[in-house]
Each structure stands twice: as C-alpha cells, then as structure tokens.
C-alpha positions in Angstrom: 22.9 -2.2 -14.5 20.9 -1.4 -11.5 22.7 -1.7 -8.1 21.8 -4.7 -6.0 19.4 -4.1 -3.1 20.7 -3.5 0.4 20.7 -6.4 2.4 17.7 -6.6 4.6 18.7 -5.9 8.3 17.3 -5.9 11.6 18.7 -5.6 15.1 18.9 -9.4 15.5 21.0 -10.1 12.3 22.9 -7.0 11.6 26.1 -8.5 13.2 26.3 -11.4 10.7 25.2 -9.0 7.6 27.7 -6.3 8.2 30.4 -8.0 10.2 33.5 -5.6 10.6 31.3 -2.4 9.8 29.0 -3.0 12.7 31.9 -3.1 15.1 33.6 0.0 13.7 30.7 2.3 14.2 27.6 0.4 16.0 25.7 3.8 16.4 25.5 4.6 12.8 24.7 1.2 11.8 21.8 0.9 14.3 20.5 4.2 13.0 20.6 2.7 9.4 18.8 -0.4 10.4 16.2 1.7 12.1 15.8 3.9 8.9 15.6 0.6 6.9 12.8 -0.9 9.2 10.9 2.4 9.0 11.1 2.4 5.2 10.0 -1.2 4.9 7.0 -0.7 7.1 6.0 2.4 4.9 6.3 0.4 1.8 4.3 -2.2 3.2 1.5 0.1 4.3 1.5 1.7 0.9 1.2 -1.7 -0.9 -1.9 -2.5 1.2 -3.4 0.7 0.7 -3.0 0.1 -3.1 -4.6 -3.1 -2.9 -7.5 -2.0 -0.6 -10.9 -2.4 -2.0 -13.3 0.5 -2.3 -16.8 0.1 -0.7 -18.4 -0.4 -4.0 -15.7 -3.2 -4.7 -16.2 -4.9 -1.4 -19.9 -5.0 -1.9 -19.6 -6.5 -5.6 -17.1 -9.0 -4.3 -19.4 -10.2 -1.4 -22.3 -10.4 -4.1 -20.2 -12.5 -6.4 -19.4 -14.7 -3.3 -23.1 -15.2 -2.6 -24.1 -16.0 -6.2 -21.2 -18.4 -6.5 -22.4 -20.0 -3.3 -25.9 -20.5 -4.5 -24.7 -22.1 -7.9 -23.3 -25.1 -5.9 -26.7 -26.0 -4.4 -29.7 -24.2 -2.9 -30.3 -25.1 0.9 -33.1 -24.4 3.2 -33.1 -24.0 7.0 -36.4 -24.1 8.8 -36.7 -23.0 12.6 -39.4 -23.0 15.1 -39.1 -20.1 17.5 -41.3 -19.9 20.7 -40.7 -16.2 21.7 -39.9 -13.4 19.2 -40.7 -10.3 21.2 -37.4 -8.4 21.1 -37.1 -5.8 18.4 -33.5 -6.3 18.5 -33.6 -9.9 17.9 -36.0 -9.4 14.8 -33.6 -6.8 13.5 -30.7 -9.1 13.7 -32.5 -11.8 11.9 -33.8 -9.3 9.2 -30.2 -7.9 8.6 -28.3 -11.0 8.7 -30.5 -12.7 6.3 -30.3 -9.7 3.7 -26.6 -9.1 4.1 -26.0 -13.0 3.4 -28.4 -12.9 0.5 -30.9 -15.3 1.9 -34.6 -15.2 0.8 -37.4 -16.6 3.2 -39.8 -15.4 5.8 -40.5 -15.0 9.4 -44.2 -16.0 10.0 -45.7 -15.3 13.4 -48.8 -17.4 14.2 -51.1 -15.9 16.9 -53.5 -18.8 17.2 -55.0 -19.1 20.6 -53.8 -22.7 20.9 -50.0 -21.3 20.9 -50.4 -19.4 24.0 -49.9 -15.7 24.5 -46.6 -15.4 22.9 -47.8 -17.3 19.7 -45.3 -19.5 17.6 -43.0 -18.3 15.0 -41.8 -19.8 11.9 -38.4 -18.7 10.4 -37.3 -20.0 7.0 -34.2 -19.2 4.9 -33.0 -20.2 1.4 -29.5 -19.8 0.1 -26.2 -21.2 -0.7 -24.4 -23.5 1.8 -22.2 -21.0 3.2 -24.8 -18.6 4.0 -27.4 -21.0 5.4 -24.5 -22.3 7.7 -23.9 -18.7 9.0 -27.6 -18.2 9.6 -27.8 -21.5 11.4 -25.1 -20.5 13.7 -26.8 -17.0 14.3 -30.1 -18.7 15.3 -28.7 -21.7 17.4 -25.6 -20.0 19.0 -25.1 -16.3 18.8 -28.5 -14.9 19.7 -29.4 -15.0 23.3 -33.0 -15.8 23.3 -33.2 -15.9 27.0 -32.6 -12.1 27.3 -36.0 -11.5 26.1 -37.2 -12.6 29.6 -34.8 -10.6 31.4 -35.4 -7.4 29.3 -37.6 -6.9 26.3 -34.9 -5.0 24.6 -32.0 -7.3 25.0 -31.2 -10.4 23.1 -27.9 -10.3 21.1 -24.2 -11.0 21.5 -22.3 -8.0 20.5 -23.1 -5.6 17.7 -22.8 -6.0 13.9 -19.9 -8.1 12.8 -17.6 -7.5 10.0 -17.7 -9.5 6.8 -14.1 -11.1 7.6 -14.9 -12.0 11.2 -18.1 -13.8 10.0 -16.4 -15.6 7.4 -13.8 -16.7 10.0 -16.5 -17.8 12.4 -18.3 -19.9 9.8 -15.2 -22.1 9.2 -15.1 -23.0 12.9 -18.2 -25.2 12.5 -21.6 -24.1 13.7 -22.5 -26.6 16.3 -26.3 -26.4 17.0 -28.1 -25.7 20.3 -26.0 -23.1 22.2 -26.7 -23.3 26.0 -28.6 -20.2 26.4 -32.1 -20.1 25.2 -32.2 -23.7 24.7 -35.6 -24.9 23.4 -36.8 -21.3 22.4 -35.3 -21.8 18.8 -35.3 -25.2 17.3 -33.8 -26.1 13.9 -36.7 -28.2 12.6 -35.3 -29.1 9.0 -32.3 -28.3 7.0 -31.9 -29.7 3.4 -31.6 -29.1 -0.5 -34.2 -27.9 -2.7 -34.5 -27.6 -6.6 -35.6 -23.8 -6.8 -36.4 -21.0 -4.3 -40.0 -20.5 -3.1 -39.3 -16.8 -1.9 -38.3 -13.7 -3.2 -36.6 -11.3 -0.6 -37.2 -11.6 3.2 -40.3 -10.6 4.8 -42.0 -10.6 8.3 -45.7 -11.6 8.3 -48.2 -12.3 11.1 -51.3 -14.5 11.1 -54.1 -14.9 13.7 -55.0 -18.4 12.7 -53.2 -21.5 11.8 -55.5 -21.7 8.7 -54.3 -18.4 7.6 -50.7 -19.2 8.1 -51.2 -22.3 5.9 -52.8 -20.4 3.0 -49.9 -17.8 3.2 -47.4 -20.5 2.5 -49.7 -22.7 0.2 -49.5 -20.0 -2.4 -45.9 -20.4 -2.4 -46.1 -24.2 -2.7 -44.4 -24.8 0.8 -47.3 -25.5 3.0 -45.4 -28.4 4.5 -43.1 -25.9 6.2 -46.0 -24.6 8.1 -47.1 -28.2 9.1 -43.6 -29.3 10.0 -43.1 -26.3 12.2 -46.6 -25.7 14.0 -47.8 -29.1 14.5 -44.8 -29.8 16.6 -45.0 -26.5 18.3 -47.3 -27.8 21.4 -50.7 -26.5 20.1 -53.9 -28.1 19.1 -53.3 -26.8 15.7 -57.1 -26.9 14.6 -56.5 -23.4 13.3 -59.9 -21.6 14.0 -61.6 -19.6 11.5 -60.0 -18.1 8.4 -60.0 -14.4 9.3 -57.9 -13.3 6.1 -55.3 -11.6 8.5 -52.1 -11.4 6.7 -50.0 -8.3 7.8 -46.8 -7.8 6.1 -44.5 -6.4 8.8 -41.0 -5.0 8.3 
C-alpha cells in the first residue's frame, strides 16, 4: 500500500495538526512546514507550465473562439468618424479588427462638402463578442481629442493581451466615452444574414458619388447613405472621378 500523504500544513494551522510534536521541537517543525510550502509552490508552477499553451495553440484557440462566435450570429457595427488623421489610431483600428477576426472597411470621403478633414466611415462584421469589443474600442478606449493636441497621439495604453481584453468585454461596453465625444458616432448596429466584405481594408474617395459606387458593388450602399448623409455635408457628391485608392 502507498503511504498516506503528509498532512497539509502551514504556519497558521501546524499547532492543530502536529499537537505535541510542535511543542517538543518548534524549530524543526517550522523548517518542515517551510519545506512543504516550497514543495507545494514548485509542484504548482510545474503543473501550470505543463498546461501552458504554445503560441501556435493559443492562436488556434483564439481562431476557434472567433469561428464559434460567428456561428451564433453575424453582427455589423457602422461608425461615423469626423477626424482620422492620426496614424496610431488608424493602426489601432486595423490591428484590433484583424486580431478579432472582423471583416469590413474604413472609407474616407474627401468630398469638399465635408470640410478639410473629410468624413470617414468605419464598418465591421463579425460575431457578437468581437463586435462588442470593437464598439468599446471606438467609443471608449480611443482618445479622439488627442489628434487635436498632437498629430501622433490618440490611444490609451499599448496593445492589450487577449485575456485582459476578454475581461474588459464582460464589463459591458457603454457607448460614448467622455473624451472625443461627437468625433466618433455609432450610426447603426444590427444583425445581417451574410458578410459583405472579405478582410479589412482602408480606402479613400474624393467624392461621395465614388464612395457610393465602392459600396454599391458590395451591395451595402445604404451604409454610405446612413453615414455620410448625416455627416453635416450637402452630399451632392460632385463628379465621379473614379478615385478609389486602396490604402493599408
């Protein structure tokens, strides 16, 4: 037969566990307890290391989560952005969309009726969890006002780990953070039957007419109408100059 395991002791309960032995030689008992504690910590760390996923396994786990999320339903979030001059903010939007497995586009319309900065449409498609996380990025985490103070600013912190982002999304992404209010608006969020985009791209058009044609090919021209018609411009669209510059 295997001998029974030694009683699990620590410095707060050894008097009850060992009784008379602890009184007879307290120094030896304290050393024995500390050795047990170190052994338990070592075993715990070894078990954690054995369960730790490799980078490939972590990527595969995240990919499975994204696929399972999209199987529930396909959601779309549509944003109107009035200023998108910061390269860091553009990078943040691009990286978060791709890491979350979202498809969509950022369409910048430089129509004169929208002023010097133009007007920008951001649309993403994906599962509910990924969309909820992206909405929180756009409405709470990005500091849109930092573009005015510094052309290179615009974000809260650096890249976040997968676990911290998953914890954040469970807190509930309330819309409309205090900073940059009005520079990014959630125009519409809803459920669609099938995706209209493959991948995530940045595009720029000089007129509203061209912008409508870009999305008309994908069958979602109403996204342009919803975003740009409420953007404070005349929206006539000017002449079709055929300028569709794919930017990454």
